[in-house]
C-alpha positions, 0 to 999 in steps of 0.5 A: 775205038778200042775198048779197055781190057777187062782187068783194067776196067775192074782195076779202075772200078776198084780204085774208084770204089776205094777212093769214094768210100775211104775213111767213111763209116756208115751209121743208122739214124732216125729219118727226118721224114716220119710220114706216119708220125702225125696220123698215129702214135707209133713206138718205132721210127723210120731209119735212114743210112748216113755216113761219117768221115773218120777223123784222125791219124789211124795208121800213125806209125804203121809200117804196113801201108797195105794193111792200113789201106785195107782197113780204112778203105775196105774193111771199115766201110764195107763192115759198117755198111753191112751192119748198119744196113741190116739194122735199118732193114730190120728196123724199117720192117718192124716200123712198117709192121707196126704201121700196118697193125696199129694205124687205121689205114694199115692192112692188118688193122683193116682186116681185123676190123672186117673180122670184128664186123662179121661176128 
């Protein structure tokens, strides 16, 4: 069995990527599963990533189909994924740190309790 040349495999991967993510934008949202919500009162909430399909005719009367395809198929999905992913990473890190410091089972809270008991 012959294998496909590498450039054909890369082209196929690129086309599949564009087909899957075309006209989608990614947004952060509050996760439905808040594991620690009942155990301790926390200010921050766990975040998750979701996607929304863009609706409407964004290219309208555009003469440049390549620019439209690039914007809707590459720039918007990748840009929103990077920004939303960064927001989620920072938000969930703060959520984890708050849990560790304020909840009874947290590492920081346990360490502070041990320090207080040794005094």
